[in-house]
GUKE-64494 format. One record per residue (C-alpha): x, y, z; residue in one letter. Coordinates in steps of 0.02 Angstrom, whole numbers. Each point is the difference from the previous one (the first is absolute). Last residue first. Example, Ala and Ser with C-alpha at 12.3 -4.5 7.8 and 13.67 -1.06 7.14 Angstrom:
REM residues 2
<node X="684" Y="-53" Z="357" rest="s"/>
<node X="-69" Y="-172" Z="33" rest="a"/>
***
This chain:
REM residues 282
<node X="258" Y="473" Z="2324" rest="x"/>
<node X="20" Y="-16" Z="190" rest="x"/>
<node X="-163" Y="-95" Z="19" rest="x"/>
<node X="58" Y="-127" Z="-129" rest="x"/>
<node X="159" Y="-33" Z="98" rest="x"/>
<node X="-100" Y="-29" Z="160" rest="x"/>
<node X="-110" Y="-126" Z="-90" rest="x"/>
<node X="152" Y="-90" Z="-68" rest="x"/>
<node X="76" Y="-12" Z="175" rest="x"/>
<node X="-163" Y="-65" Z="73" rest="x"/>
<node X="-17" Y="-128" Z="-141" rest="x"/>
<node X="179" Y="-63" Z="22" rest="x"/>
<node X="-27" Y="-14" Z="188" rest="x"/>
<node X="-161" Y="-98" Z="-28" rest="x"/>
<node X="79" Y="-118" Z="-125" rest="x"/>
<node X="148" Y="-35" Z="113" rest="x"/>
<node X="-118" Y="-34" Z="146" rest="x"/>
<node X="-104" Y="-121" Z="-103" rest="x"/>
<node X="150" Y="-92" Z="-73" rest="x"/>
<node X="83" Y="-20" Z="171" rest="x"/>
<node X="-163" Y="-54" Z="82" rest="x"/>
<node X="-32" Y="-129" Z="-136" rest="x"/>
<node X="174" Y="-76" Z="18" rest="x"/>
<node X="-8" Y="3" Z="192" rest="x"/>
<node X="-170" Y="-84" Z="23" rest="x"/>
<node X="69" Y="-168" Z="57" rest="x"/>
<node X="133" Y="83" Z="106" rest="x"/>
<node X="-127" Y="112" Z="84" rest="x"/>
<node X="-116" Y="-146" Z="36" rest="x"/>
<node X="145" Y="-98" Z="76" rest="x"/>
<node X="53" Y="146" Z="111" rest="x"/>
<node X="-176" Y="26" Z="66" rest="x"/>
<node X="-20" Y="-188" Z="21" rest="x"/>
<node X="156" Y="-2" Z="109" rest="x"/>
<node X="-76" Y="137" Z="108" rest="x"/>
<node X="-125" Y="-129" Z="64" rest="x"/>
<node X="-187" Y="7" Z="23" rest="x"/>
<node X="-92" Y="-155" Z="62" rest="x"/>
<node X="-120" Y="-85" Z="-123" rest="x"/>
<node X="-183" Y="43" Z="-31" rest="x"/>
<node X="30" Y="163" Z="-93" rest="x"/>
<node X="-144" Y="121" Z="15" rest="x"/>
<node X="3" Y="0" Z="189" rest="x"/>
<node X="178" Y="60" Z="-2" rest="x"/>
<node X="38" Y="93" Z="-162" rest="x"/>
<node X="24" Y="-86" Z="-168" rest="x"/>
<node X="182" Y="-4" Z="-50" rest="x"/>
<node X="133" Y="95" Z="-95" rest="x"/>
<node X="-119" Y="129" Z="-73" rest="x"/>
<node X="119" Y="122" Z="-83" rest="x"/>
<node X="-45" Y="180" Z="36" rest="x"/>
<node X="34" Y="151" Z="-110" rest="x"/>
<node X="-15" Y="181" Z="55" rest="x"/>
<node X="27" Y="153" Z="-111" rest="x"/>
<node X="34" Y="164" Z="89" rest="x"/>
<node X="20" Y="180" Z="-57" rest="x"/>
<node X="119" Y="93" Z="115" rest="x"/>
<node X="-48" Y="160" Z="90" rest="x"/>
<node X="121" Y="-32" Z="145" rest="x"/>
<node X="-147" Y="-26" Z="119" rest="x"/>
<node X="-69" Y="-119" Z="-131" rest="x"/>
<node X="160" Y="-100" Z="8" rest="x"/>
<node X="1" Y="-7" Z="190" rest="x"/>
<node X="-180" Y="-63" Z="0" rest="x"/>
<node X="47" Y="-129" Z="-132" rest="x"/>
<node X="148" Y="-63" Z="102" rest="x"/>
<node X="-112" Y="-18" Z="153" rest="x"/>
<node X="-125" Y="-99" Z="-103" rest="x"/>
<node X="125" Y="-120" Z="-80" rest="x"/>
<node X="36" Y="-140" Z="124" rest="x"/>
<node X="-73" Y="-141" Z="104" rest="x"/>
<node X="-133" Y="-80" Z="-108" rest="x"/>
<node X="-185" Y="-24" Z="-34" rest="x"/>
<node X="-95" Y="3" Z="-164" rest="x"/>
<node X="-181" Y="31" Z="-53" rest="x"/>
<node X="-38" Y="126" Z="136" rest="x"/>
<node X="-170" Y="84" Z="19" rest="x"/>
<node X="-21" Y="18" Z="188" rest="x"/>
<node X="-101" Y="-162" Z="5" rest="x"/>
<node X="147" Y="-85" Z="-86" rest="x"/>
<node X="123" Y="66" Z="127" rest="x"/>
<node X="-111" Y="-65" Z="141" rest="x"/>
<node X="-9" Y="-172" Z="-84" rest="x"/>
<node X="191" Y="-1" Z="-11" rest="x"/>
<node X="12" Y="48" Z="183" rest="x"/>
<node X="-118" Y="-142" Z="45" rest="x"/>
<node X="102" Y="-124" Z="-104" rest="x"/>
<node X="156" Y="57" Z="93" rest="x"/>
<node X="127" Y="110" Z="-89" rest="x"/>
<node X="178" Y="-60" Z="-16" rest="x"/>
<node X="114" Y="49" Z="143" rest="x"/>
<node X="135" Y="123" Z="-55" rest="x"/>
<node X="-107" Y="102" Z="-12" rest="x"/>
<node X="-74" Y="176" Z="16" rest="x"/>
<node X="-145" Y="-27" Z="-121" rest="x"/>
<node X="-10" Y="85" Z="-168" rest="x"/>
<node X="-163" Y="-10" Z="-96" rest="x"/>
<node X="3" Y="4" Z="-191" rest="x"/>
<node X="-150" Y="47" Z="-107" rest="x"/>
<node X="-18" Y="-73" Z="-174" rest="x"/>
<node X="21" Y="21" Z="-187" rest="x"/>
<node X="8" Y="-143" Z="-126" rest="x"/>
<node X="136" Y="-6" Z="-134" rest="x"/>
<node X="-74" Y="-68" Z="-161" rest="x"/>
<node X="44" Y="150" Z="-109" rest="x"/>
<node X="185" Y="-30" Z="25" rest="x"/>
<node X="115" Y="137" Z="-68" rest="x"/>
<node X="-142" Y="121" Z="-36" rest="x"/>
<node X="-72" Y="-45" Z="169" rest="x"/>
<node X="164" Y="57" Z="81" rest="x"/>
<node X="-16" Y="168" Z="-88" rest="x"/>
<node X="-179" Y="19" Z="65" rest="x"/>
<node X="63" Y="-42" Z="174" rest="x"/>
<node X="130" Y="137" Z="-18" rest="x"/>
<node X="-133" Y="128" Z="-43" rest="x"/>
<node X="-114" Y="-60" Z="140" rest="x"/>
<node X="140" Y="33" Z="123" rest="x"/>
<node X="-5" Y="-98" Z="162" rest="x"/>
<node X="-28" Y="109" Z="153" rest="x"/>
<node X="-147" Y="82" Z="-88" rest="x"/>
<node X="-105" Y="63" Z="146" rest="x"/>
<node X="161" Y="0" Z="102" rest="x"/>
<node X="10" Y="188" Z="25" rest="x"/>
<node X="136" Y="52" Z="121" rest="x"/>
<node X="-9" Y="84" Z="170" rest="x"/>
<node X="161" Y="21" Z="97" rest="x"/>
<node X="-47" Y="66" Z="171" rest="x"/>
<node X="142" Y="-85" Z="89" rest="x"/>
<node X="107" Y="-132" Z="-83" rest="x"/>
<node X="-46" Y="-118" Z="-141" rest="x"/>
<node X="73" Y="-175" Z="-16" rest="x"/>
<node X="-161" Y="-73" Z="69" rest="x"/>
<node X="-46" Y="-138" Z="123" rest="x"/>
<node X="-152" Y="-96" Z="61" rest="x"/>
<node X="53" Y="-142" Z="-114" rest="x"/>
<node X="-173" Y="-26" Z="-76" rest="x"/>
<node X="28" Y="112" Z="-151" rest="x"/>
<node X="-138" Y="-38" Z="-126" rest="x"/>
<node X="46" Y="19" Z="-183" rest="x"/>
<node X="-63" Y="59" Z="-169" rest="x"/>
<node X="7" Y="-37" Z="-187" rest="x"/>
<node X="136" Y="-131" Z="12" rest="x"/>
<node X="33" Y="-96" Z="-161" rest="x"/>
<node X="-9" Y="-188" Z="29" rest="x"/>
<node X="120" Y="-133" Z="-61" rest="x"/>
<node X="-59" Y="-180" Z="18" rest="x"/>
<node X="138" Y="-130" Z="28" rest="x"/>
<node X="-83" Y="-83" Z="149" rest="x"/>
<node X="-190" Y="9" Z="-13" rest="x"/>
<node X="-108" Y="147" Z="-49" rest="x"/>
<node X="-161" Y="-98" Z="-32" rest="x"/>
<node X="-10" Y="-47" Z="184" rest="x"/>
<node X="-3" Y="185" Z="42" rest="x"/>
<node X="66" Y="43" Z="174" rest="x"/>
<node X="177" Y="-2" Z="-67" rest="x"/>
<node X="158" Y="-1" Z="106" rest="x"/>
<node X="142" Y="112" Z="-51" rest="x"/>
<node X="165" Y="23" Z="-91" rest="x"/>
<node X="48" Y="181" Z="-27" rest="x"/>
<node X="32" Y="137" Z="-126" rest="x"/>
<node X="21" Y="189" Z="1" rest="x"/>
<node X="25" Y="102" Z="-158" rest="x"/>
<node X="40" Y="179" Z="48" rest="x"/>
<node X="-1" Y="147" Z="-121" rest="x"/>
<node X="66" Y="174" Z="39" rest="x"/>
<node X="181" Y="-49" Z="30" rest="x"/>
<node X="116" Y="149" Z="29" rest="x"/>
<node X="138" Y="-80" Z="102" rest="x"/>
<node X="-78" Y="73" Z="158" rest="x"/>
<node X="-161" Y="-89" Z="-49" rest="x"/>
<node X="95" Y="-164" Z="-14" rest="x"/>
<node X="75" Y="29" Z="172" rest="x"/>
<node X="-171" Y="37" Z="72" rest="x"/>
<node X="-67" Y="-161" Z="-74" rest="x"/>
<node X="144" Y="-105" Z="65" rest="x"/>
<node X="-16" Y="80" Z="172" rest="x"/>
<node X="-186" Y="-38" Z="18" rest="x"/>
<node X="22" Y="-166" Z="90" rest="x"/>
<node X="135" Y="75" Z="111" rest="x"/>
<node X="-119" Y="142" Z="39" rest="x"/>
<node X="-140" Y="-120" Z="46" rest="x"/>
<node X="100" Y="-78" Z="140" rest="x"/>
<node X="152" Y="-114" Z="13" rest="x"/>
<node X="-101" Y="-141" Z="78" rest="x"/>
<node X="26" Y="-129" Z="-137" rest="x"/>
<node X="-190" Y="-7" Z="-12" rest="x"/>
<node X="0" Y="160" Z="-103" rest="x"/>
<node X="93" Y="-85" Z="-141" rest="x"/>
<node X="162" Y="70" Z="-72" rest="x"/>
<node X="10" Y="-31" Z="-187" rest="x"/>
<node X="91" Y="-102" Z="-132" rest="x"/>
<node X="52" Y="9" Z="-183" rest="x"/>
<node X="-11" Y="190" Z="2" rest="x"/>
<node X="5" Y="63" Z="-179" rest="x"/>
<node X="49" Y="180" Z="-31" rest="x"/>
<node X="-50" Y="51" Z="-174" rest="x"/>
<node X="75" Y="108" Z="-136" rest="x"/>
<node X="-75" Y="96" Z="-144" rest="x"/>
<node X="85" Y="66" Z="-158" rest="x"/>
<node X="-129" Y="-83" Z="-112" rest="x"/>
<node X="53" Y="-171" Z="67" rest="x"/>
<node X="-3" Y="-94" Z="165" rest="x"/>
<node X="179" Y="37" Z="52" rest="x"/>
<node X="21" Y="-92" Z="164" rest="x"/>
<node X="51" Y="38" Z="179" rest="x"/>
<node X="-11" Y="-158" Z="103" rest="x"/>
<node X="-26" Y="4" Z="189" rest="x"/>
<node X="49" Y="-166" Z="73" rest="x"/>
<node X="-49" Y="-127" Z="132" rest="x"/>
<node X="-116" Y="-121" Z="-87" rest="x"/>
<node X="-157" Y="-72" Z="78" rest="x"/>
<node X="-56" Y="-182" Z="-1" rest="x"/>
<node X="45" Y="-31" Z="181" rest="x"/>
<node X="-35" Y="155" Z="105" rest="x"/>
<node X="142" Y="91" Z="87" rest="x"/>
<node X="32" Y="149" Z="-115" rest="x"/>
<node X="169" Y="80" Z="42" rest="x"/>
<node X="-27" Y="167" Z="83" rest="x"/>
<node X="-13" Y="175" Z="-71" rest="x"/>
<node X="21" Y="169" Z="86" rest="x"/>
<node X="159" Y="51" Z="-92" rest="x"/>
<node X="44" Y="-124" Z="-138" rest="x"/>
<node X="117" Y="-148" Z="25" rest="x"/>
<node X="-143" Y="-111" Z="63" rest="x"/>
<node X="-87" Y="17" Z="-169" rest="x"/>
<node X="140" Y="-81" Z="-99" rest="x"/>
<node X="22" Y="108" Z="-156" rest="x"/>
<node X="-16" Y="-56" Z="-181" rest="x"/>
<node X="44" Y="131" Z="-130" rest="x"/>
<node X="-41" Y="49" Z="-180" rest="x"/>
<node X="-109" Y="-150" Z="-40" rest="x"/>
<node X="-80" Y="4" Z="-174" rest="x"/>
<node X="-188" Y="-15" Z="21" rest="x"/>
<node X="-139" Y="-95" Z="88" rest="x"/>
<node X="61" Y="-174" Z="-43" rest="x"/>
<node X="129" Y="-6" Z="140" rest="x"/>
<node X="-135" Y="24" Z="133" rest="x"/>
<node X="-105" Y="-148" Z="-56" rest="x"/>
<node X="53" Y="-115" Z="141" rest="x"/>
<node X="-55" Y="132" Z="126" rest="x"/>
<node X="-187" Y="-30" Z="-22" rest="x"/>
<node X="-40" Y="-157" Z="98" rest="x"/>
<node X="-10" Y="85" Z="170" rest="x"/>
<node X="12" Y="188" Z="-20" rest="x"/>
<node X="87" Y="111" Z="-127" rest="x"/>
<node X="-5" Y="185" Z="41" rest="x"/>
<node X="14" Y="101" Z="-160" rest="x"/>
<node X="47" Y="182" Z="-20" rest="x"/>
<node X="-15" Y="105" Z="-159" rest="x"/>
<node X="75" Y="166" Z="-56" rest="x"/>
<node X="179" Y="-9" Z="61" rest="x"/>
<node X="127" Y="137" Z="34" rest="x"/>
<node X="174" Y="69" Z="-29" rest="x"/>
<node X="85" Y="-165" Z="-35" rest="x"/>
<node X="176" Y="-64" Z="37" rest="x"/>
<node X="-67" Y="-164" Z="74" rest="x"/>
<node X="100" Y="5" Z="162" rest="x"/>
<node X="-1" Y="189" Z="14" rest="x"/>
<node X="-185" Y="18" Z="-37" rest="x"/>
<node X="-38" Y="-143" Z="121" rest="x"/>
<node X="96" Y="85" Z="142" rest="x"/>
<node X="-90" Y="163" Z="-36" rest="x"/>
<node X="-168" Y="-89" Z="11" rest="x"/>
<node X="48" Y="-79" Z="166" rest="x"/>
<node X="42" Y="171" Z="72" rest="x"/>
<node X="-162" Y="73" Z="-66" rest="x"/>
<node X="-96" Y="-143" Z="81" rest="x"/>
<node X="88" Y="34" Z="166" rest="x"/>
<node X="-42" Y="185" Z="-14" rest="x"/>
<node X="-184" Y="-41" Z="-33" rest="x"/>
<node X="0" Y="-114" Z="151" rest="x"/>
<node X="72" Y="137" Z="111" rest="x"/>
<node X="-122" Y="128" Z="-69" rest="x"/>
<node X="-147" Y="-112" Z="48" rest="x"/>
<node X="53" Y="9" Z="182" rest="x"/>
<node X="-48" Y="-146" Z="110" rest="x"/>
<node X="-63" Y="63" Z="170" rest="x"/>
<node X="120" Y="-23" Z="144" rest="x"/>
<node X="-81" Y="-38" Z="166" rest="x"/>
<node X="17" Y="146" Z="123" rest="x"/>
<node X="135" Y="-20" Z="131" rest="x"/>
<node X="-41" Y="-32" Z="182" rest="x"/>
***
């Protein structure tokens, strides 16, 4: 009887390096400095983040699959974001509930790291446990709770998550919008929405928001020594807080309604991060 195969971290690193090389060739760039993953409601602002250098269908890149969730895009955009810096912008993501595993979820982050990115901006649409943070509210993430039971790490890989979400980047975001609240995001496995009891449990654990993405990407980013900024768009109140049934259509509708503000906010934050990096180099 053969021994079960254990996933090899080197294999996933090699796949990310292969994808990075394919992106370099397609976009004719040597590297990028910033990566963005645009979740539900956020992808409509992708074209405002800089001057596009290339747009690549994700499924054509090694290790990537076409995003399957309504409201997500399917491209990786390489853009000039000013001051000699470039960004890779993923307009969609692989979700853990698709059944491809944590490594497929983390592949976009590992590819960005292989391209040279040291900053990750990760976004999502989520349910809010706070009645005052209704649909359309943007919340800065200051911490998370991973309730998936999974990790993109392999073996005895110990990383410090005491500051998973960079205080420096949150300060920059507050300079762009001083009214942004900060909260804790809990990721459930999905794709079923959380029950009222699960939402209450998450609240007791300290969560302000619940969703089905982000935390595995952040763990992979921190393992790659990337600084992370997290932004959540409340698309609905969570089960037990909201009195009506949950529906993905309301997630899409809330994202469309908030699109102009999200685009302006994200563009302002990227511009501020780039300017801050340029000042540090002087």
